[in-house]
Structure formats: structure tokens, C-alpha cells
N, C-alpha and C positions, 0 to 999 in steps of 0.2 A: 842776788846773792842770799844765801841762807847761812845760818850758824848752827853748829852742833858741837857741844863740848868746847866752845871757844874757837873752833876752827871754822873758817868761812869756805864755802864751796858753792859752785854753780848748781842751782836747783832747777826743778821742772815746775812750770806753772800750767796746770790743766785748764784749758779754756775750750769753750764751744761757741761757734758763731753760726747764726741763722741768717740766711740770705733769701731775698725774694726771687721770683723768676727772672727779673731783669738784672740780678746780680748786686742789688743794693743791700747793704748790711742793715738788718732790722732789729737784731738783738745780739748782745754778747753776754756770755756767762763767764766770768773770770774767777780764777782760783777756786775751782769747784772740787768737791769730794765725789768720788765715784758712786758711793752708796746713795741711791735715790735720784741721782742727777738725770738719768735717762728718762725717768717718769716726769720730772720737772720740765725737761725740754719737750717731750711728747705732749704734755698738757698745754704748753705755750703754743706749739705749732697747731694743735687741734683747735685752740681758741681763735686762731686767725681766720678760720673759715666761717 
């Protein structure tokens, strides 16, 4: 739930999940902002190798 001007409404939570080849969750990014997030995820994935 989010609040704006005293009114509550159902909001959207942007999240990104990274899984390994076996399907195991290895990282989750919660409540992210779009600006710069793709680079953050790419840097994380690149650091795994």
C-alpha cells in the first residue's frame, strides 16, 4: 500500500531477480529506480564470472 494526499492505493514495487543456471535465486534487487538499475544488474552479473 502507498499513500498520496492521504489516500491509500495499491502501488507497484519494481524488483529484479537474478537466478543461476540451476534456477536458484542468487540476488534480488527490491524497490529499485529505473535510472541506473540496468547497469547495476549488469555489473553484478558480470562480476559472477
